[in-house]
Structures are given as structure tokens and as C-alpha cells.
C-alpha positions in Angstrom: 227.2 -114.9 -29.6 224.5 -112.6 -29.3 225.6 -109.5 -32.5 224.4 -106.1 -32.9 224.2 -104.4 -36.3 224.2 -100.8 -37.3 221.9 -101.4 -39.3 219.0 -102.0 -36.2 219.6 -98.5 -35.2 218.8 -95.3 -37.9 222.4 -93.4 -37.3 220.8 -90.4 -39.6 219.9 -88.5 -36.8 222.3 -88.7 -34.3 225.6 -88.1 -34.0 227.3 -91.1 -34.1 229.2 -91.1 -37.0 232.8 -91.1 -37.8 233.4 -87.4 -38.8 236.9 -87.3 -41.6 239.6 -86.4 -40.4 241.4 -83.9 -42.0 244.5 -83.7 -43.1 247.1 -82.0 -45.4 245.9 -81.3 -49.0 249.3 -82.6 -49.8 252.4 -83.6 -48.8 256.7 -84.4 -50.2 258.1 -86.4 -47.1 257.6 -88.4 -44.5 259.1 -90.1 -41.5 257.9 -92.9 -39.4 258.9 -94.0 -35.9 258.9 -97.5 -33.9 258.5 -98.1 -30.4 257.5 -101.0 -27.7 256.0 -100.8 -24.5 255.3 -103.6 -22.0 253.0 -102.6 -20.0 254.0 -104.6 -17.0 257.6 -105.7 -17.4 258.7 -101.9 -17.8 261.7 -100.6 -15.7 259.0 -98.7 -13.6 257.3 -101.5 -13.0 254.2 -99.9 -13.5 251.0 -101.7 -14.9 249.3 -98.5 -16.3 250.3 -96.3 -19.7 249.3 -93.0 -21.1 249.8 -91.3 -24.5 250.6 -87.0 -24.4 251.3 -84.9 -26.5 252.4 -80.8 -25.9 250.8 -79.4 -28.2 250.0 -75.8 -28.0 246.5 -75.1 -29.5 247.7 -72.6 -31.7 249.8 -74.7 -33.3 247.1 -76.4 -35.2 248.1 -73.5 -37.6 250.4 -75.6 -39.2 250.0 -78.9 -37.4 247.6 -81.6 -37.6 246.9 -85.4 -36.6 244.7 -88.5 -35.5 245.5 -91.2 -32.3 244.2 -94.5 -33.7 243.5 -97.4 -31.0 243.3 -101.0 -32.9 244.5 -104.0 -31.9 248.1 -105.3 -33.1 248.7 -108.3 -35.3 249.2 -111.8 -33.7 253.3 -111.3 -34.6 253.4 -108.7 -32.5 255.4 -109.6 -29.2 255.0 -106.7 -27.4 251.8 -105.4 -25.7 251.3 -102.0 -26.3 252.6 -100.7 -30.2 253.4 -96.9 -30.9 254.0 -96.3 -34.7 254.8 -92.8 -35.4 253.7 -91.3 -38.9 254.9 -87.4 -39.9 254.3 -85.6 -42.9 254.8 -82.8 -44.3 254.9 -80.1 -48.1 258.6 -79.5 -45.7 260.5 -82.2 -45.4 263.0 -79.7 -43.1 259.4 -79.5 -40.2 260.2 -83.8 -40.2 263.1 -83.2 -37.5 260.8 -80.5 -35.6 258.2 -83.0 -33.9 259.5 -84.8 -31.9 258.7 -88.3 -29.8 259.9 -90.3 -27.4 259.4 -92.1 -24.5 258.8 -90.9 -20.7 261.5 -90.7 -18.5 259.6 -91.5 -15.6 255.8 -92.4 -16.7 255.3 -96.1 -18.9 254.2 -93.5 -21.3 254.3 -92.1 -25.1 254.9 -87.9 -25.6 255.5 -86.2 -28.1 256.3 -82.4 -28.6 256.8 -80.2 -31.6 259.3 -77.0 -32.3 256.6 -75.3 -33.7 257.8 -72.2 -36.0 254.8 -70.1 -37.7 255.3 -70.4 -41.5 252.5 -68.9 -43.8 251.6 -72.3 -46.0 252.6 -75.0 -43.7 251.5 -78.2 -43.2 252.6 -81.2 -40.8 250.7 -84.3 -40.1 251.4 -86.7 -37.7 249.3 -90.4 -37.4 249.8 -92.2 -34.1 248.5 -95.8 -34.6 248.2 -97.1 -30.7 248.3 -101.0 -31.7 247.1 -103.2 -28.2 248.4 -107.0 -27.9 245.5 -109.1 -29.2 246.2 -112.6 -28.3 248.2 -112.6 -24.2 245.0 -111.0 -22.4 246.5 -107.7 -19.9 244.9 -106.2 -17.2 245.3 -102.9 -16.3 244.3 -100.6 -13.3 244.6 -97.6 -15.8 245.3 -95.4 -19.1 244.7 -92.6 -21.2 245.8 -89.6 -23.6 245.9 -86.4 -23.9 246.2 -84.3 -26.6 245.0 -80.9 -27.6 244.9 -80.3 -30.7 245.0 -84.3 -32.3 241.9 -86.5 -33.3 241.2 -89.7 -31.7 239.8 -93.1 -33.5 239.3 -95.9 -30.6 238.6 -98.9 -33.1 240.3 -102.3 -31.1 238.9 -105.3 -30.6 240.3 -106.2 -28.1 240.6 -109.1 -25.0 242.3 -107.1 -22.3 240.8 -106.3 -18.6 240.2 -102.7 -18.1 239.5 -100.8 -15.1 239.8 -96.8 -16.4 240.3 -95.7 -19.7 240.3 -91.9 -19.1 241.0 -90.0 -22.8 241.0 -85.4 -22.7 240.8 -83.6 -26.2 241.2 -79.7 -25.9 240.4 -79.3 -30.1 239.7 -82.7 -32.4 236.8 -85.3 -31.8 236.6 -88.4 -30.5 234.6 -91.5 -31.8 234.4 -94.9 -31.0 234.1 -97.4 -32.7 231.6 -100.4 -33.5 232.7 -103.4 -32.3 231.1 -107.2 -31.2 233.3 -107.8 -28.4 234.1 -104.4 -27.3 235.1 -104.1 -23.8 236.8 -101.1 -23.1 236.7 -100.8 -19.8 234.6 -100.5 -16.4 234.8 -97.7 -16.5 235.1 -94.6 -19.6 236.1 -91.1 -19.2 235.5 -88.7 -21.7 236.6 -85.1 -21.7 236.5 -81.9 -24.0 237.0 -78.4 -24.2 236.3 -77.8 -28.2 235.8 -80.7 -29.8 232.9 -83.6 -30.1 232.1 -86.9 -29.3 230.8 -89.4 -31.6 230.4 -93.3 -31.6 228.8 -96.9 -29.9 229.9 -97.4 -26.5 229.7 -100.2 -24.7 228.6 -100.3 -20.7 229.9 -101.3 -17.8 229.9 -99.5 -14.8 230.3 -95.9 -15.4 230.3 -94.1 -18.6 231.4 -90.3 -17.4 231.3 -87.6 -21.1 232.2 -83.9 -20.1 232.6 -81.2 -23.0 232.6 -77.1 -23.1 232.0 -76.4 -26.5 230.9 -78.8 -28.9 228.2 -81.9 -30.0 227.9 -85.8 -27.9 226.4 -88.3 -30.2 226.4 -91.5 -28.5 224.6 -95.0 -28.0 224.6 -97.1 -25.0 224.8 -100.9 -25.1 224.9 -103.6 -22.7 228.0 -105.6 -22.6 227.0 -108.9 -24.0 225.4 -112.0 -23.6 227.4 -114.1 -20.7 229.3 -111.4 -19.0 227.5 -109.6 -16.4 227.6 -106.0 -15.6 226.6 -104.0 -12.8 226.3 -100.3 -14.3 226.1 -98.0 -11.9 226.2 -94.2 -13.4 226.2 -92.8 -16.9 227.1 -89.2 -16.7 226.6 -86.5 -19.3 227.7 -83.0 -19.2 227.8 -80.1 -23.0 228.1 -76.6 -22.0 227.3 -75.9 -25.2 226.0 -78.1 -27.7 223.7 -80.5 -28.7 223.5 -83.6 -26.8 222.2 -87.0 -28.5 221.9 -90.2 -26.9 220.3 -93.8 -27.1 220.2 -96.9 -26.1 220.2 -100.2 -27.5 217.2 -101.8 -26.2 216.5 -104.3 -28.0 219.7 -105.9 -26.8 219.6 -104.5 -23.1 219.0 -107.4 -20.3 216.1 -107.6 -18.3 216.5 -107.2 -15.2 216.6 -104.5 -12.5 218.7 -101.4 -12.3 220.3 -99.3 -9.7 222.5 -97.1 -11.9 221.7 -92.7 -11.7 222.2 -90.9 -15.0 222.6 -86.6 -15.4 222.6 -85.5 -18.8 222.7 -81.3 -18.6 223.3 -78.6 -21.0 223.5 -75.1 -20.8 223.0 -74.3 -24.5 222.3 -77.0 -26.6 218.6 -79.5 -26.8 219.2 -82.4 -25.1 217.4 -85.3 -27.4 217.4 -89.0 -24.8 216.3 -92.4 -26.0 217.9 -93.7 -21.8 217.0 -96.8 -19.3 215.6 -95.3 -16.4 217.0 -97.1 -12.8 217.7 -95.6 -9.2 217.8 -91.8 -10.2 217.8 -90.2 -13.9 218.1 -85.9 -13.8 217.9 -84.3 -17.1 218.5 -80.1 -17.7 219.1 -77.2 -19.8 219.7 -73.8 -18.9 218.3 -72.4 -22.1 218.1 -76.0 -24.4 214.8 -78.0 -25.5 214.5 -81.6 -23.4 213.2 -84.2 -26.0 213.7 -87.9 -23.9 212.1 -90.9 -23.8 213.6 -93.6 -20.9 212.5 -97.2 -19.8 212.5 -97.9 -16.4 214.2 -100.8 -15.3 214.9 -100.4 -11.1 213.1 -103.0 -9.3 209.9 -102.7 -7.2 210.3 -105.8 -5.7 212.4 -104.6 -3.1 211.3 -102.0 -2.7 213.5 -99.8 -4.6 212.2 -96.3 -4.9 213.2 -94.3 -8.0 213.3 -90.6 -9.3 213.0 -89.1 -12.4 214.3 -85.1 -12.7 213.7 -83.0 -15.9 214.0 -78.8 -15.6 214.7 -76.5 -18.2 214.7 -72.1 -17.6 214.3 -70.8 -21.4 213.5 -73.7 -23.8 211.1 -76.7 -24.1 210.1 -80.1 -22.3 208.6 -83.4 -24.1 208.8 -86.6 -21.6 207.4 -90.3 -22.5 208.3 -92.8 -19.7 207.5 -96.4 -20.4 208.0 -99.7 -18.3 210.1 -102.5 -19.4 208.8 -105.9 -19.7 207.2 -106.4 -16.8 207.6 -111.1 -16.4 211.5 -110.1 -16.2 211.2 -109.1 -12.1 209.1 -111.0 -10.7 206.0 -111.1 -7.6 206.0 -106.9 -7.9 206.7 -106.5 -11.8 205.9 -102.6 -12.0 208.9 -100.7 -12.1 206.8 -97.6 -11.8 205.1 -98.1 -8.7 207.9 -96.4 -6.8 208.6 -93.8 -9.3 208.5 -90.2 -8.4 209.2 -86.9 -10.3 209.9 -83.4 -10.2 209.3 -81.4 -14.0 210.1 -77.2 -14.3 209.7 -74.9 -17.3 209.6 -71.9 -16.2 208.9 -70.4 -19.4 208.5 -73.0 -22.4 206.0 -76.0 -22.5 206.0 -78.2 -20.4 205.0 -82.0 -21.9 204.3 -85.0 -20.3 203.7 -89.3 -20.9 203.3 -91.5 -18.2 203.2 -94.9 -19.2 199.7 -96.9 -17.9 201.7 -98.9 -15.7 202.6 -95.6 -13.2 200.5 -95.6 -9.9 200.9 -92.3 -7.7 199.6 -88.7 -7.1 200.6 -86.7 -9.6 199.7 -82.8 -8.5 200.3 -79.4 -11.9 200.9 -76.0 -11.8 201.2 -73.3 -13.3 201.8 -69.5 -12.8 200.6 -67.9 -16.3 198.8 -69.8 -19.1 197.3 -72.6 -20.0 196.7 -76.1 -18.3 195.5 -79.9 -19.1 195.6 -82.6 -17.6 193.8 -86.1 -19.3 194.7 -88.4 -17.4 191.9 -91.7 -16.6 191.1 -93.8 -13.9 192.2 -90.5 -11.4 190.7 -90.6 -8.5 190.6 -87.8 -5.2 191.1 -84.9 -8.0 191.1 -81.4 -7.2 191.3 -79.1 -9.0 191.6 -74.9 -8.9 193.3 -71.8 -10.7 196.3 -73.0 -12.2 196.3 -76.4 -10.2 195.4 -79.5 -10.7 195.3 -82.6 -8.1 195.3 -86.0 -8.8 195.8 -89.7 -8.1 195.9 -92.5 -10.2 195.6 -96.4 -8.7 195.1 -98.9 -5.8 198.8 -98.2 -4.1 200.5 -96.0 -5.4 201.5 -93.2 -3.6 204.4 -91.6 -4.4 203.9 -88.2 -6.4 205.3 -86.9 -9.5 205.2 -82.9 -9.7 205.0 -80.6 -12.5 205.2 -76.5 -12.6 205.9 -74.4 -15.0 205.9 -70.0 -15.0 204.4 -69.0 -17.9 203.9 -70.5 -20.6 201.3 -74.0 -21.0 202.0 -77.8 -19.4 200.1 -80.5 -20.4 200.1 -84.3 -18.4 199.0 -87.5 -20.5 197.6 -90.1 -17.8 195.3 -91.3 -20.6 196.2 -95.2 -21.6 194.1 -97.3 -20.1 195.8 -101.0 -18.5 
């Protein structure tokens, strides 16, 4: 089996590090509770499972905690074991933390009798252990927490259709595992938290944040496990997005997925695989993106690239994946069209020499430069340049700037 190594990637420039969990400074009392679930044999007959708490965010004054998802040992007899470990600097507060099995659904739940006491600190650690030696198939399982951090550490053999999680405060961290198959579809949302780690892709990945950071490495499923990537969506209202894919391990074949990366005020730093469509936008942040095209020209599949910023700068580099992987017509960039727009700022676009098509560039106020080789049908006007590159490229790319500067580089030799 091909093994991935963390040393292959420069994590210093990415927000993928495990964030140190902040527990109580000191505790004097603790209590442990234990629960077991067999997800396909509970009395409800439902083969899905959920963890949720009923905490109010204002309880963070006195309450904090961590959820870890890991694989159990080989002696584990139930599908899921949950260990709830409560620690506090006041023994009387232990009983205020309520943990129980849901009476309606196959779910584990927590609640808390909050008392507004200065200096009180109570911490809850929830360990969710998945049976590692016996495969389970689940349509869905998930976590919903208001104030707890989440660390996903499991390496297991379950087949999960959808994994979903929501955090209000706190962080979600996905650990590196060489055999991780979290789910075919992953959906994680946050209000004021951070999402980081290493994520193995299958069909869909959706990460949504309101205020906080997103920093992820993207990996394909391992050799011998074909996957049909359909979509990547990373959306952050008020924070930065860092995303990078493991190009060295990415299968050299065509992909038809769609990618959306969007921020309102945060910067975007991305190195991603481009399939059928890529749409990257920021209202007030900068965009710095490199993408590698994997679309299949042999099937006549057109692919589109959109980048937009209102008051930020855009730096885009487009490259082609290894051409010998795509059959008789190996060039994914023959059918690539794009639209790159900046209202106020700089626009820098560089297309690889494999790109053939028509480039139309406009600017209302500022400087414009088109640097290219083997260009035909060049038409130059005030704040305007249009040119064609290649014999069969008929797809259009437009680049527009309101006020600022624009530089298009098509100069590399084939």
C-alpha cells in the first residue's frame, strides 16, 4: 500500500496543525461514565448514530471540553463505546454535567446545570471509540456541539455514506491516518471555530465557517479504492482559507468535480485540482491560487474557471496535469474557458503553455499588459487587448479590472 508521509508537505505555511486544547488549569475531582451502542441492533432499528450536547455558549465561562473520535481496542464488544470523563475544581459540579442515551434516537446526549460561579472550571472529555475489527455500514453519523472541541483520530474499516458535524465555538481537527475513510460525503460547519487537518476525499467535501479559519490538506483515497470526486466547497464569511492538495499522490486521470471557495473578508490561499468547474471569490480579501487541470478533453468536456474579488488582488496560475494520462487528446486546457474579475486591485493571471484559446482583457483605469508568445489575431485598443493562442483553441477567457492593474502571461513556449 502506498503510504503518505507528513514530511512530504510544508505545514508551517498552513493552518493544519493540531490546536492545543485548553482545559481547566487545575482540577480536584473527577468522574467517568461509560455507554455502549450497537448501531444496527438498537431497539429503534435505526442504523445511524449521533452525538449532541445541549450546552449554551455562555456556559463557556465555567465549562469546556473535548470530543475525540478514535478506534477502540480489539476487545471492544459493542459498535460504539462512549466514555464521558468529567473533571472539576469543585466536586459538587460533577453532578451538574448530565450524560444520557437518547430515549428517541440512537444518540448520545449531554446537558449541564449551569451555575454562574466565579472561578469554577469544569471540563468534560468525551471519547467516542469505534469498533475497529468489525465492519459497519452507516448511512449517516454525526456530532453537534456548542462549545466542545473535536479531534477525529479514527483509523477504521467502517463504510459511512455521510459524516456531518457542527461546532459553534471550538475547533475541528482531522488527524492524519494512512487508512482513513471517514465518509463518502463530509459536511462540517462552524460559527466561530476553526477547521484544520488532513482530509481524504471520496465524493463531496463541504466546510462552512462564519468566523474563523479553514486550513486543510486534501488527499485522494488510497490506491485500490477508486473514488468519484463530485464536489469541494470551502466557504468562510470572516476568515482565511488555506487549502492544498497532495499532487504527488493524485491519480493521473480525468475528474469532473466542481470546486467552490469563497470568503467575504478573508484571504484565500489555494493549490487545488481543477475539474469541470472552479469558482473562487472574495469580497474584500486577496486570492492567491494555483490549480492543475484534470478535465478530460477526449470526452469533449468543457471546463470553466472563475475568480472574482471586489477590493482584493488576484494571483492565478493554471497548469495542466501530466498529458500522457488522458489518451488521444491529452490536453485538458484545450477546452478551458475563464472569467477573472477585480473591481479595485491587481489581477495577475498566468496560463500554462498547453492552454489554447482566445484571451480578452479589459481595464477601465490603470495599467494593462499582455505578455504572450505565438499569439494570433491580436487586437489592441485603449484599455483593451484581445488575442488568440493555438490552432484549435476556441474557448474564451475574459479578464477585467475596474481600477488598478492587470497582467496576463501567456509567454511560455510549448
